C-alpha positions in Angstrom: -2.0 19.9 32.7 -5.7 20.7 32.6 -7.9 19.9 35.6 -9.1 16.3 35.6 -11.7 15.0 38.0 -10.6 11.5 39.2 -12.7 10.8 42.3 -9.9 9.3 44.3 -10.3 11.3 47.5 -10.8 9.5 50.8 -13.9 9.6 53.0 -14.8 13.2 54.0 -13.4 14.5 50.6 -9.8 14.3 52.0 -6.8 14.2 49.6 -4.6 11.3 50.2 -1.1 9.8 49.5 -2.3 8.1 46.3 -3.3 11.5 45.0 0.1 12.9 46.0 1.7 10.1 44.0 -0.5 10.8 40.9 0.2 14.5 40.8 3.9 14.1 41.5 4.2 11.7 38.6 3.0 14.5 36.4 5.1 17.4 37.7 7.0 17.7 34.4 3.8 19.5 33.1 5.4 22.6 34.5 2.0 23.8 35.8 -0.6 21.4 37.0 -4.2 22.6 37.5 -5.5 20.2 40.2 -9.0 18.8 39.9 -12.3 20.6 40.7 -12.3 21.0 44.5 -15.3 21.7 46.8 -15.1 25.1 48.4 -17.9 24.4 50.8 -19.3 21.4 52.7 -22.5 19.9 51.4 -21.9 20.6 47.7 -20.7 17.3 46.3 -21.3 16.4 42.7 -19.0 13.4 42.3 -19.2 11.7 45.7 -15.4 11.2 46.0 -14.0 14.5 44.9 -11.7 16.5 47.2 -12.6 19.5 49.3 -10.6 22.5 50.7 -12.9 23.6 53.5 -11.5 22.0 56.6 -8.2 21.4 58.3 -7.9 17.7 57.4 -8.3 18.5 53.7 -5.7 21.3 54.0 -3.3 18.8 55.4 -4.1 16.2 52.7 -3.5 18.8 50.0 -0.2 19.8 51.7 1.0 16.3 51.0 0.1 16.8 47.4 1.8 20.2 47.0 4.9 19.1 48.8 5.2 16.0 46.5 4.8 18.2 43.4 7.2 20.8 44.5 9.8 18.1 45.5 9.9 17.0 41.9 10.2 20.5 40.4 6.6 21.2 39.5 4.0 23.9 40.2 0.4 23.4 41.0 -2.8 25.6 41.1 -6.0 24.4 42.8 -9.2 24.7 40.9 -11.9 26.2 43.2 -15.4 24.9 42.5 -19.0 25.0 43.5 -21.0 22.2 41.8 -24.3 24.2 41.8 -27.1 22.3 40.2 -24.9 19.3 39.4 -24.8 18.4 43.1 -27.1 15.6 44.1 -29.2 15.2 47.3 -27.8 11.6 47.7 -24.3 13.0 48.1 -25.3 15.9 50.4 -27.6 14.6 53.2 -30.7 15.2 51.1 -30.0 18.9 50.5 -31.5 20.3 47.3 -28.9 21.8 45.0 -28.8 25.5 44.2 -28.6 27.4 40.9 -29.4 30.8 39.4 -32.8 29.4 38.2 -34.7 26.2 39.0 -33.7 24.4 35.8 -32.4 20.8 36.1 -29.7 19.1 34.1 -31.5 16.8 31.7 -28.9 15.5 29.2 -27.2 13.1 31.6 -27.7 11.1 34.8 -25.5 11.1 37.9 -23.7 8.0 39.2 -24.7 7.5 42.9 -24.2 4.7 45.4 -27.7 3.7 44.5 -27.0 3.5 40.7 -27.7 6.1 38.0 -30.2 8.7 39.0 -31.7 11.8 37.4 -30.4 15.1 38.5 -32.6 17.0 40.9 -34.3 20.2 40.1 -32.3 22.9 41.9 -33.8 25.8 43.9 -33.1 29.3 42.9 -30.5 31.0 45.1 -31.8 34.2 46.7 -29.7 37.4 46.2 -29.1 37.5 50.0 -27.5 34.0 49.9 -24.9 34.9 47.2 -22.5 36.7 49.6 -22.2 33.4 51.5 -21.1 31.7 48.3 -18.5 34.4 47.7 -17.3 34.0 51.2 -17.0 30.2 50.6 -14.7 31.0 47.7 -12.7 33.4 49.8 -12.2 30.9 52.6 -11.2 28.2 50.1 -8.6 30.5 48.6 -7.2 31.1 52.1 -7.1 27.4 52.7 -5.4 26.7 49.3 -2.7 29.1 50.3 -2.3 27.3 53.7 -2.1 24.0 51.7 0.9 25.2 49.8 -0.5 25.7 46.3 1.1 28.1 43.9 -2.1 29.8 42.9 -5.8 29.1 42.2 -8.0 28.7 39.1 -11.7 29.7 39.5 -13.9 27.1 37.9 -16.4 29.1 35.8 -17.0 26.3 33.2 -18.9 23.1 32.4 -22.3 24.0 33.9 -21.3 24.3 37.5 -22.4 27.2 39.7 -20.5 30.2 38.3 -20.9 29.0 34.7 -24.7 28.5 35.2 -24.9 32.2 36.2 -22.9 33.3 33.1 -24.9 31.6 30.4 -28.5 32.5 29.6 -29.6 28.9 28.9 -29.4 28.2 32.7 -29.8 31.8 34.1 -33.4 33.0 33.7 -33.5 35.2 36.8 -34.0 38.9 37.0 -32.4 41.4 39.3 -28.7 42.0 40.0 -27.6 38.5 38.9 -29.7 37.9 35.8 -30.8 39.3 32.5 -27.9 41.3 31.0 -24.5 39.8 30.4 -23.1 42.3 32.9 -25.5 41.0 35.6 -25.0 37.4 34.8 -21.2 38.0 35.2 -21.6 39.7 38.5 -21.0 36.6 40.7 -17.8 35.7 38.8 -16.4 39.2 39.4 -17.4 39.2 43.0 -15.6 35.9 43.5 -12.5 37.2 41.8 -12.4 40.4 43.9 -12.5 38.2 47.0 -9.8 35.7 45.8 -7.4 38.3 44.4 -7.4 39.9 47.8 -5.9 36.6 49.1 -3.6 35.6 46.2 -3.1 38.7 44.2 -4.3 38.8 40.5 -1.0 37.3 39.4 -1.7 34.0 41.1 -5.5 33.9 40.2 -6.9 32.4 37.0 -10.3 31.7 35.5 -11.5 28.8 33.3 -14.4 29.3 30.9 -16.3 26.9 28.5 -18.6 29.1 26.4 -19.5 26.4 23.9 -19.7 23.3 26.1 -23.1 21.7 26.3 -22.1 19.3 29.1 -24.5 19.5 32.0 -27.3 20.8 29.7 -25.6 24.1 29.1 -26.2 26.6 26.3 -26.0 30.3 25.6 -27.7 32.3 22.9 -24.5 34.2 22.0 -21.4 32.3 23.2 -19.1 34.4 21.1 -20.5 37.7 22.5 -20.3 36.3 26.0 -16.7 35.3 25.5 -15.8 38.8 24.1 -17.5 40.5 27.0 -15.8 38.4 29.7 -12.4 38.6 28.1 -12.6 42.4 27.8 -13.9 42.7 31.4 -11.3 40.3 32.8 -8.4 41.9 31.0 -7.8 44.9 33.4 -7.6 42.5 36.3 -4.1 41.3 35.2 -4.9 37.7 36.0 -2.3 34.9 35.9 -4.1 33.6 32.8 -7.5 33.0 31.2 -8.2 29.4 30.4 -10.8 28.8 27.6 -12.2 25.5 26.5 -12.4 25.9 22.8 -15.2 23.4 22.0 -18.1 21.2 23.2 -17.6 17.8 24.9 -20.8 16.6 23.2 -20.4 18.2 19.8 -23.8 20.0 20.0 -22.5 23.6 19.8 -19.8 25.0 17.6 -18.1 28.4 17.0 -14.9 30.3 17.4 -14.5 31.6 20.9 -10.7 31.8 20.9 -10.5 34.7 18.4 -12.6 37.1 20.5 -10.8 35.9 23.6 -7.4 36.7 22.1 -8.7 40.0 20.7 -10.1 41.2 24.0 -7.9 39.7 26.7 -4.5 41.4 27.2 -2.9 38.7 29.3 -1.8 35.1 29.1 -4.4 33.1 27.2 -4.5 29.3 27.6 -6.8 26.9 25.7 -7.5 23.2 25.6 -9.7 20.5 24.1 -8.3 18.1 21.5 -5.0 19.8 20.7 -2.2 17.7 19.2 1.3 18.6 20.1 2.0 19.9 16.6 -1.2 22.1 16.6 -0.3 23.4 20.1 3.2 24.3 18.9 1.9 26.1 15.8 -0.7 28.1 17.6 1.7 29.3 20.3 4.4 30.1 17.7 1.8 32.2 15.8 0.9 34.1 19.0 -2.7 32.8 19.0 -2.2 31.4 22.5 0.3 31.6 25.2 -0.1 28.0 26.3 -2.1 24.9 25.7 -3.4 22.6 28.5 -3.5 18.9 27.9 -6.0 16.7 29.7 -6.5 13.1 28.7 -2.9 13.0 27.4 -1.6 13.6 30.9 -4.1 11.2 32.4 -2.5 8.3 30.6 1.0 9.6 30.2 2.7 10.9 33.4 5.7 11.9 31.3 3.8 13.5 28.5 6.4 16.3 27.8 9.2 13.8 27.4 7.1 11.7 25.1 6.3 14.8 23.0 9.9 15.8 22.8 11.1 12.4 21.7 8.2 11.5 19.4 7.5 8.4 21.5 4.1 6.8 21.3 1.5 7.7 23.9 -0.3 5.3 26.3 -4.0 4.9 25.6 -6.3 6.1 28.4 -8.7 3.6 29.9 -12.1 5.4 30.3 -13.4 2.5 32.5 -11.0 3.7 35.3 -11.4 7.5 35.0 -13.5 7.7 38.1 -13.0 4.4 39.9 -11.2 4.1 43.2 -7.6 2.9 43.6 -4.4 2.9 41.7 -5.6 1.1 38.6 -5.8 3.5 35.7 -4.5 6.2 38.0 -0.9 5.8 39.1 -0.1 2.6 37.1 0.4 4.1 33.6 4.0 3.4 32.6 6.6 6.0 31.8 9.3 5.7 29.1 11.9 4.9 31.7 
């Protein structure tokens, strides 16, 4: 099950029993990747997303992991810094941070005051970056205390790490800008810290080289993918998770072929796979697994439905990010 932001956390970004019910319903996925979760206070991009930076949040997540494990599932936590997608209205007026002072312009953010433009971020100083890495380290430690089975580093969809990786959003010079090696430096520093907590075999990474969501682009997404896959391969990670396309349909290309050619470990992909396509690509050794997103959102028993050829529930986009059980835990199972 791919990570799916649902904005159901309680005040203070605390996971709650409703979230535990939601994830437990979907434990037949085998491996769930929980939604993007704040590693540090003051970096909210969705207002009601969960965090993993204090004791109350750890206890809330423990209720989730216990519920998933009780029904035979496994669950990784996606560790996330929202970067320039964070909004001052969610964070006490604080200006968001990014590799370069370039705002998101292809969308607006939903706030308690209605839709608002994204703010122009300030450029992180090099001497601030160790604090970001330390935030990921502490979040990894907290995820272990909360009972997760591993962690996935969110390096996709235009959030902080991805905005360093791609040259459309990273225009800085110095150690963290310019060459692809420098733009990748933050990701590898984060991975070094996290694997010290979890071991590489319980640490994963998600990439989205083609996704233009959050005003993202890169001049050479295929080359970036090949470089990252080759550099990540010796780390012996749990898996590399690659989004194969673009939410908005603005950018196209084949990033899975270079990922498969360069990454000598489990390769997972998602975005728009049918069960038949997933089965075929795994049988052909193109991938080791396929992650389903929207299918699991509306079908808590998706594997059973696929096995039996049963029809799928249609997802209701109007309830993707709204509070409460409607469109969250009330989708019916076959039983």
